[in-house]
N, C-alpha and C positions, 0 to 999 in steps of 0.2 A: 454355537457355531465357532469353530476355531479359525485362527488366522490362516492356517494351512488350507482349510476348506475354502476360505474366501479366495485364496490365490488360485486354486484350481478352477474356479468359476470365471476367472478373468484371463485374457490373453497375456502371454509372456511379454509382449511389447509394452504393456502397461507398466511393468516393473522396470523396463529399460528407461522409459520416460520418467518414471518415479525416481530412479537413481540420478538421471541427468538433472532433473529439476532440483533434487535434493542438494547437489553440490552448487548449483547456481544460487539457490536461496541461502546457503552457507555464505557464499561470497557477498550477496546483497545485504542480508540482515546482519551479518558480522560487521561489515563496514558501517552500517547504519547505527549500530549501538554506540560507536565511539565518534561519529561524525560531528555532532554538535559540541561535544566536549573538546574535541580537537580544535574546532573553529574558535571556541571561546578561550581555551587555556593555552594553546600553542600559537594560533594565528592572531590572537588578541583582538577578536571582534566581540561585539556585545551579544547578549542573549537574544535581543530583538532581531539583530542581523542574522544570527545563526538560525533562528526559527524561520525567517523568511527564505534564507538559502535552502534550508532543509525542506520546507514545503515546496519551493520551486523545483528542487532537484527531484523529489518524489513525484511531483505533478508531471514534470517533463518525462520522467521514466515511464509514465503511463499514458503520455500523449504520443510518443514515438511508436508504440505498437500499431497505431493507425498506419504509419508509413511502412513499418515492417510487414504488416498484414497485406497491404496493397502490393508491395514488391513481391511477396511470396505468391499471392494469388495470380499475379499477372506475369511474372518473369522468372524468379529463381526457385520457387518451391520452398516448402518448409525446411527441408534438410539443410540446404546450403545456408539459409538464413539463420538457423540455429547455430551452426558452427561458426559463421561469421560473427554473430552476436556474442558468442562465448569468448572468442579470441579478443574482441574489442573490450569486453568487460574486464578480462584479465589484464589487458594493457592499461586500462584506466586505474585499476587498483595499484599497479606498479608505479604509476605517476604519483598517486597519493603517498606511496612509500617514499618516493624521492622528496615530495613536499615535506613530509614529516621528518626527513633527514636534514633538511637545509634551513628550516624556519628560523633557527637561532642565529644563523650567519647572514641570511638574505630573506627577510620577512616578505618583501614585496614579490620576489620570485616565487616563494612558497605559496603565497596567496594566488598568484597567477596560475601556478600548476594545479592548485585546488580546482579552479574553474575549468581548466582544460581537461583534467581527469574526470570531473563530474560530467562534462559534456560528452566524452567518449563513452562513459558508462551508460549515460542516457541513451545514446544511439545504439549501443550494443544491446541493451535491454529491449529496445524497440524491435530489433530483429529477432530476438530470442523469445520474448514472452508470448505473443499471440500465436506463434507457430507451434510451440510445443503443446499448448492447450488445445489447439485445433486438431492435432494429431491424435489426441486421446479419443475424441469422438469417432474418428475414422477406423479405430480398431474394432468396432462393434458392428455386426450386421444390422440392417434396418429392423429386423424382428426382435433385436435385443436392446433397442435404444432405451427401454425402461430401466436398464441397469446403469444408466449414465450417472444418476445421482450418487449411487454407491461407488461407481468407478472414480468419479471426481473427488469423493470424500477420501478414498484410498490415495489417490494422487495428491490430494491436499495434505495427507499425512506425510508424504515425502517432502512436500514443501516445508512443513513445519519441523520434520526431523532435521533438515538442513538448517532451518532457522535456529533450532535449539543448539546444534553444534556450533554455528557461527556466533550465537549469543553467549555461548560458554567460552569458546576458545579465543575469539578476538578480544573480549574484555580481559581475560586472564593474561593475555600477552600484551595488550595495548593500553589498558586502563589500570595502571599500577598505582595503588593508593597506599599510603603508610598505614600502619596498624591502628593509629589513633584517628584515621580518616581525615587528617588535616592537610596532608601534603600529597601531591600527585607528581609522578615522574612523567613530565611532558615529553621526554625523549623516547618513551616506550610505545607511543601510538603507531610508529612505523611497523612494528612487528604484527600488529593486528591487520594492517593493510596487506602485508606480505602473505599472511595466512589466507586472507580473502582471495588474493590473486592465485595462489596455489590451488585452492578449492575449485575455482572456475576452470582452471586448466584440466583438473581431474574430471570434472563434469563433461567438458567438451570431448575429452578423449574417450570417456565412457560411451557417449552417443556415437562417436565416429566408429568405434570398434564393433558395436553391437547392433547398429541400426539395420544393416542389410540382412542380418539373420532373424531378427525378431520383430522389427517394426513393420508389420505387413497387415493388409486387409484380411478379413476372414477367408477370402478366396486365394490368398497367398501373394497378392500384388504388393509391391513396395509402396509405402505411404509417404507422401510429402516430396515426391520427385518433381521434376520440371512440369509446370502446368500444361505445356504443349503435349505431354505424354499421358494426360488424364484420359480415361476411357469413359464411355457412356454409362457403364455399370457403376461408376462412382457417383452418379447423380440419381435423384429420385425420378420415378417414372413421370414423364411429361414436364420435367423441370428444365428451364433454360440453362444452357451451359456457359453463357457469357453475359455479363452485364451490358446494358445498352444505355449509355449516357449521351444525350444530345449536346451539341456545342453550346446551346442556350443554357442548359442545366449546369454545365461546367462553369460557364461565365457567371451565372447567377450565384453559384456556390462561392466563387472567388470574391465577388462583390460583397456577398453576405459576410464572408470571413473578415474582410477589411472593415466593413461598417460596424460589425459587432465588436471587433477588437478595439476600434476607436471609442465605441460607447463604453465598454468596460474600463478602458484606460482613463478617458476624460470625464465621463459622467459618473461611473460607479467608483472610480478612484483606485482601481487595481493597478499593480505594477505591470510592466511589459510582459513578463513571462506568464503571469496569471491571466492576463487579458488574452494572450494567444491560446492558452489552454481552454478557457471557456468558449471563445469564439470558434475554435476548431471543432469542439464537440457538437455545437449547434449546427454549424454549416455542413459538416460531414453527414450528420444525421439527415439533413434535408436532401443532400445530394443522393444518398442511397435510395431514399423514397421516390426520387424522380426517375429511377430506372424504369423505362417503358416496358421492360419484359416482366415486371412483377405482376403476379396475380393478386387478387383481393386477399386470398388466404395468406400469401407470403407477406403482403404489406401489413396485415393485421398482426401477424406474428412478430415482425420486425418492430412494430409500434410497442408491443409488449416488452421487448428488450429495452427499448428507449425509456419507457415509463419506469420500469424496475430500476434501470440504471440511474435515473434521476434521484430516486429515493436512497440508493446506495451511497450517493455522495455524502449524505449526512452521517452514515455509519463510519465511513473512512475518515471523515473530518474529526470524529471523536476518537476512533480507534488509534489513529496515527499520532495522537498526543504522546504515545509511548516513547517516541524518539526525541521529543522536544520538551514540552512542559512537564510531563511525568518524570522524565530523566532529570530535569533540573530540580524538581521537588524531591526525588530520591537522593539527589546529590546534596541538597542544602537544607531540607526540612523533614528528613526521615531518619529514624533510628534503624540503621541497616544491620544491626546485630542479629545474625541468623544462626542460632544454636552455637553462640560463642565466636562466630566468624564474622568479621566486618566485610560484608559483601560490597564489591565495587558498584557504584550507582548505575553504570551502564549495563550491569548484568541482571538487574531486577527484571528487565524485559524477558529474561529467559523463561520465566514461568508460563508465558503464553505458549512458547514452543513445547514445553513439557506437557502442558495440559492438552494441546492438540494431539500430541502423540498418544497420550493416555486415552483420550475420548473420541478420536476420529473413528476408530473401528466400532466402538459401541454405538455411535451415531449412525454409521452405515448399516449396522445390524438393525437398529431401531427403524430406519426407513424401510428396510427389506420386510420386516415383520408387519409394519403398518400397511405396506403395499399388499402383502399376502392376504391381509384381512379386509382390504378395500377401504382402509381408513387413513391412508397416507395423505397429508395435506398437500395442496398444489404448491409449486415453488414460491409464488408471491406471498402465500401465508407463512411459509417457513422464514422468508426474508423479513416479513413484518415482525415475527417473533424475535429474530436477531436484533432488529432495531430496538425493540422493547427491552431486551436484556441489557444492551449497552446503556440505555437510559437508566435502568435500575442500578447498574454498577456505579455510575457517576452520582446517582442520588445517595447511595451508601457512603461513598468517599466524601461527598460534600458535607454530610452531617458529621463525619469524623474529623474534618479539618476545621469545623465551625468554631471550636473553642481553643484552637491551638495558640492563638495570639501571634505575636511577631516572631517568637523564637522557640515555641514549643515544637516537639518532634512527633511526627506521625509514626505509629508502629508499623513495621514492614509488613505484618500480616494483613493489614488493610489493603495494601497495594497488591499483595498476592491474591486476596479475595477478589479484588477488582479484575485482575487478569483472568481468574477462573471464570467469572461470569461473562466477561467479554469473549473468552474462548468459546463458551457455549453459544453466544450470539454469532460469533464468526463462523462456527460450524453449521449454523442454520442459514447463513447468508452467503458466504463467499464461494464454497464449492458448489452450492446449489445454483448460484448465479452462473458459474462456469458451465455447469451442466445444462442450464436453461438455454444458453446461447447455442450449445451443441445440438439441442433438440429443435430449436426454432429457426436457426439460420439456414437459408438456402445455401447449397454447396458452393455456388459461385461467389458468395459473400462470406464464406466461413471464417477465414483468417481476418478479413477486414472488419467483420462484425465483432470478432473478439477484440480487435483494436478499438472499435467504438465502445464496447463494454468497458474496456480498461480506461477509456476517457472518463468514465464516472469515477474510477479510482483517482485519475489525474486531477479532476475537479475537486474531489474530496481531499486530496493531499494539499492542493493549493489552499483550500479553505482551512485545512488543518494548520498550515503555516500562518495564515492570517489570525486564526484563533490562538495559536501558540504564542504569537507575539503580544497578545493582550494579557499574558500571565502577570499578575500583580507582583509587587516586591515580595521576595521570600526571605527567610530568616537571616541568611548570611549578609544580605544587603542592609538590614536594620543593624546588625552587629557591626558591620564596617562603617556605617554612617555614625554610629555611636563612638567608635574609635576616632573618627574625624571631628567629633564634637558637634554633631548635627542631629537634631531630633527629627528623624525621617518621618515618623508618624505625624508630627506637627506640620511638617512641610506638605505632606500628601493631603492632609485635611484642611490645608490653607489657614491654619491657626498661627503659623509662623511664616514670615516672608524671608527666605534665605538671602544672604548677601551675594554679590556677584562672585566673590571668592568661593563661597560655599557651593554655589551652582557649578562653578568650574571643577571643584573637588568631586562633586557627585558625578558629573559627566566623565571625568577622568577615570573614576572607579566603576563606570558603567552601572550607576545606580539611577533608576528612574525617579524623577522628582514630581511625578503627577500620576493620578489614577488613569489607567487605560479605559477606553470606551469601545463598545461594540453595538452597532445598530441603534445608536442613540442612548444606550444604557452605560452608565459608569460602573466599572468593576472595582469595588473597594477592597475585596479580599478573596482568598482562595474559595470560600464557600460560594460566592456569587460567580466566580470563574467556572466552577464545576457545574453549577446549575444552568449555565448556558447550554451545556451538552445534554443535560436532562431534558430541557425544553425542545431543542432541535430534534433529537432522536425520538423523543416521546411523540411529538406531533407527527413526524414522518411515519412512525410505526402505525399510528391510528389512521392516517390518510391512506396508506398502502393497504391496510386491512380492509377499509371500506371500499376500496377499488377492486378488490379481488373477484367479486362476482362478474364484473364487466371484463376483467382481464381473462377469466376462465373462458368466456365466450370467444374472445379474440384469439385464444390459443388453438381453437378448432380441434379439440380432442387430445392435445398434448398436455400432460400433467406437469 
């Protein structure tokens, strides 16, 4: 099957949404590649701080789709929200450009602008993300909903084509490293952010110019307009057209949100942002289930979305190490010689985008062929496979860093192999999850349930930030400590008690003087760090697979 043939089988509106999402992902993934390096090298924060900021930023980016989905479903519609979100994200990138221009003369203002810019991008992403995903589902008549796995895989290829371009261009412009890999031009970060802003403006313009002509239902009605103009034909037969929440349910959801937030903050020990993310996901999930208009079949299908979303948290917690711990390892403990070229550390992530572009279409063809033979696995099985693959990728990398010592370098091809296996896992999990929501969500909750689904991403990214912050000392920290006359390994193993002056030197140079811990376990080295992800994703994969017979019944005939 050729790509041209695949195009003919899908509405032209899919390709408009494909292009719009492509430029938005250029903007998002492009800035993501250089964000932690900018925070550490230009804004002079520690790796631990940058990992927490990174995880909080990504988590909030996938928390606000809940708000964007609600506003679209009730008030503005998908179209207005997409354009509003695009303009906000372009503005946020411009503020990062300003921050990267002034950090050397006014560090405090530059740091303030960083937080303001990230806040604007977070809100913009919230308006954009759930609404464009929701529109993909509406392009297909009810009789062709079995094409959604393939449609979302194609759509996902657009996401990753944009990611590839962003991960190529933003590091080339913004992460400029000397030929020997020892010096970085900290004044170049701004050009990466400028490119990201320009890409978002192109994406918004693409959607604005083509939406009226191509983004339509099979019957020719515009998709994503004002909710007040929806027609009965947009809903399933017998489906309620409006959610019904009692005042009691809304009050209980509010109380639950506050109570859970306090528990996560004071009892579990999460920071404010992470506590809000986790509390929001649970309280919103409960609120939707309280809708008195839900039928048993609808409630069961929504519960499937929730259960799958819970397991997806562990996938994203592992996958999103790409922008934090894996970038730091690529920067400090990897031989990045790629066919004679010293690859910038932030660009190593590009292989994920390349592999998605190469393999998204073959995966969509695979699902089509298995479906034709009646052998296509149901969505939760595909997602369990995705979790297993990411566990395997970290198992391989763990054993290849086991004997590196404090200063040995990991060959870059091991990171490339990791991204290849993780890409296969991503293609089994992420587009399939988007498709699953499109199949199972009642129309009146369509965008909002995409927001809930993205809350699993938000929780995963928050957990990714927590896990990234337990990265043990890497090669450059041992080298720097040696230059300072300090035996860092002896300090970490408590064989040497550093003086007050030595502790001050370690703190000043952002060198951790203790082994990090997670869930009561002490992380002594990179091997143990990566095995954390093997355990989390491996167990999640097994449990999801065991649950699939029950989930199949709850899906009521939808695969």
